[in-house]
Each structure stands twice: as C-alpha cells, then as structure tokens.
N, C-alpha and C positions, 0 to 999 in steps of 0.2 A: 979240289978247289972249289968245284962247280958250285956247293951247297953256299958257300960264302957268296956267290954273286949275287941273288936277291937281297941280301942283307946289306948289303954293299950300296946298290942302287937305293934304298932304304934311306940309306946312310945321306946319302946324295940328295934325298929327298930333304932332308932334316937340314944340310948343310944351306940348301938354297931357302929352307924359312928363315934359319938364322940370318942372312944377308937379306932378307927380306924384312926383317925386325929390325935390322941397325938401319935402314933406308927408311924405313915407318915410323919410327922414332926420331930419327930427323925430317919427318914431313914432305918426303920425297915419295908420295905415295903412287906415282908413276912408276920409279925403279922397283919399287914393293911389290908393285902389281906385274912387272916382267919376271923377279924372283918366284915370284908364287906361282905363277905359270910355269915355270922352269921345275918346278919343289912337284906341283902337281903331273908333269911329265913322266918325271923319275918314278912317283906314286901310282902311274897307271900301270909300268912296266915289272914292278918288283914281283907282282905276285904272278905276272905272266913266265917270268925266269923262273918263279920257285915250282911252277905245274911243270915246267919243261924237264926242268933238272930233277924234279920230284924231290924237291927241297923244302916242302914244306914244313914249317915246324910250330910250335907255339911260340918260343922265343920271336921267331918272323912276326907272327901275329900281334905281337906285344910293341914288338919295335917300331912297325907299322904304324899303329894308334898313338904311342909315343911322337914319330914324326911328323904327322899328320895334326897333332894336336897344338904343334908351332907352326907350321907351314899353314895349317887350315883354321885354326882354331885362334892362336894368339894374335898373329897377323891381323887378321879381318876385324877383331876388337879392338887393336893399337889404331889401325887405320877409321874405323866408324870414328874411335875417339877423338882423331884429331880433327876430323870434320866437323863434332859436334865442338871441337875447342875453338873452333874460328866464328861460334854464334856470338861472342860477343863483340865483335866488330859489327854483328848483323842486329843488336839487341832493340834498336829504335825501328826497324821494318817491321819486326816481328812482335813491336810492343811488350816484349819480354822484361821481367823485372831487372831495376838496375843494382840488386842486391849482388853483392860480390859473391856471396855465399853461395847463392843459388846459382852463377855463371859460372862458380869454380867446381860444384857437384854435376852439373848436366854432362859435361863430355864422358864421365866415368858410366854411362848409361851406355857407350858403346862395348862395354866389356860383358855385356848381358850376352852376346855374341860366343864369345872365349867360354863362359860357364856353360850355357848351352851345347856348344860342340864337344867340351869335355865330357859332358853326363853322354851326350850321345854316343862319343868313343868309346866309353866305358860300358854302354848298353849294347853296343855292335859287338863285341867281344863274347859276352856271356848269352847273346841271343842265336840260340841254334835256328832261328827261321832265316836268317840272312846270309845262308850260306850262295845261292844262287842269285840272290836278287837284295835290293835293301827295303827297309822299312823308313820311313824319315828321308828326309834329303841328306845326301851323304856329306860330309864336309867338306870336300873338295870343291862340288857343285856350287855350295852354298858360298865358300870363299871368294869364287870367282865373280858371285854376283853380287859380293858385298865389295871387291876391290875394283871393280868394272865402274863405280859411281863415281871417284874422284877422277878415273878417266874419262869420265862422259863430262864431268864436270869441267876439267881442263881444256876439253875441247868444245866447250859451248860459248867460250868467248866471254863469259860473264855476263850473258844475257840471254833472253828467249824462257821459255815456258819451263823447259828440262832445265835449266839453271835454277829459276826459281822454285822449282820443287824440291831440288835436290840440296837446296841451300836451307830449306825450310827447317828448323829442328825438331818439330811436332813430327813432320814427314821421316825425317831419319831416326827418332824414337821409334816411330810405329815400324817400320823397317829393322832396324833390330829385334823387336818384340814379334815381329812375322817371322826373321829369320830363326829365332828361338825356338818358335812354336814348330815350323816346319823341320826344322832338327829331329825333333822326336815327336812328330803325328806319326800315328797308328795308321798311316799310307804306305803302300806298296807300291815302289818305282823300281823300274827294270835295271840291271847292271848295267853300268856304261863301259864293263872291262871285257875283253874277247877272250874267251876261253876255248875256243876251238874257231876254227877256220872253216867254216861251211855257212850257206845260207840259210839253212833250217832255225839253226839256234843263234842268229847274228841279224835277221832280218828288220828288227825293231830297230838294231843297233847302228843299220845301214841306212834306213830311213832316217832315222833323227840325226844322224852326221850330215847327211844332204842338205836336211833342213837347216843344221846349224850353219853349214856353208852359204845357204841361199840367204840367211839372215845376218850373217856378218857382210856379204857381198852388198846387199839392200842397205841395212842401217849403221853398217861398221862398227865402233864401240857401242853405240845404243842395242846393235843385235845381243850382245853380250846377255845381260839380265832377260830378254824377251826369250833367248836360247833355255835358260834355267827354267823360267816359266813354262815355256813348251815340252821342257822334258817331263815337268809334272803332270800337266797336261795331258800328254801321250802316254803317260804311265797309268793314269786314272781311264783314259779311254780302253787301252791294252787289256786293264783289268774286268771293263764290263765287257769286254768280248770274251777273254777267257772264262769269266764265270759264265755266260751264255752257252758259250759250246760245252762246257760240264754240265749243263744240264738238257 
C-alpha cells in the first residue's frame, strides 16, 4: 500500500488545483490563491514520501507534472487572464484603444504563463540535470508569485502606488513575459524540497525559510513576490560561491 501513498498525495495536489481553477474562472482569486497554496503543500510532500517509502517511479514523475500543470500552470494563467479582463474598466486611465477587439484580445496574454509552464514541466521531465536542483523557476514558485498579485490588489484598498502598478495592463503583460522567461531560463536554482534531515544539505533551505518568514512578517502579502525574487537572487549568489569554491 505504501507505493500508492505518494501518488495519492499528488492527486490531492491535482484536486486542489481543480478547485482553485473553479474559483479563478468565477473571479474569486482570493480563494483560488488559497487552494493553489494547498495544492503546492501536497506537491511538496509527494516526492518526500516517495523517497521515504522507496516508491519513486516513472508514473509518479509524470503524474506530478500533470498535477502541477493544472495547479501551477493553468490556474495562474487564468488568474492573469482575469486581472487583464478588468482592463476594459480602466481604459480611460491608461489611454487604451476603445477598440473592442483589442480589449477582447488583451486578457488572453495571461495564458503566456500557462504555455511557458507547460514547456517548463515537459523540459523538466527529460532534463537529467535537474535531479537535485532546478534550472529555471519551478512552476509552484511561479504560481505563488502570480497568484499573490490579486491578493495584494485585494488588500491595497483600491489606491496607492502598488495598486496603480498592478492595475497597469502593460505592467501585467510585462510580468507575464518575465514569468515565461524565468520559467525556462538557464539559471540554476536550489531545490526547495528537503531530501535529508541534516544541516549540511539543507542549510541554504533553512536560511531561505527564515528569510521568508521575516518577509511575510514585515510585508505580509507583499512579501510573497519578494520571497520569490529573493529565491532567484539567493540561488544566483549561491551559484557564484559554489563556482569560486570549485576553483
């Protein structure tokens, strides 16, 4: 029975993603964010239990990517679609064309995130370099980044610099393009998953965890995208130290 436990956890990730997708399509992006977080929680543990129970398999690898495609690929794309779909109400503020065709096409730019996530997950499954670390931003981290944007807007009370920035259609499209690039960029990033309970192999993860807690404490929801950006920056710094140590 143990060999089925990791796959069951992966299916819980997929179920969470489907619930998040329903909320996202109904423009309840706050609850969509909550269920994406629940899905990512399950995604964190499926591989851990697969190693503990020695139940790793090609089926589990494919199932994990398929679940991630929904939770961390489709849902963020729909969330960005919904954010951009509201641009029609803001067209006068940003001097957008009143052409209904243009405004109707604009939201679909959000699905760039979904397409890039799909490519990233497929590449991960055949890339033998990504067994102990990642190359490019993992889809769950990217999903948290994208899904945090409507939460930040929700708590900005409809005013201020943050609200104006995240309500700008050009900024949102720029974020979508940046997201697509970071998902598939040739940038080595350390793994967030714990494989062994010891300091030597997990010290960078522990430092990152403490930093993340501080970011959330001081910046609350705004801390989420800052944490993801810190993850990339810390990985780059760590790569440089490893390179120097190798020489």
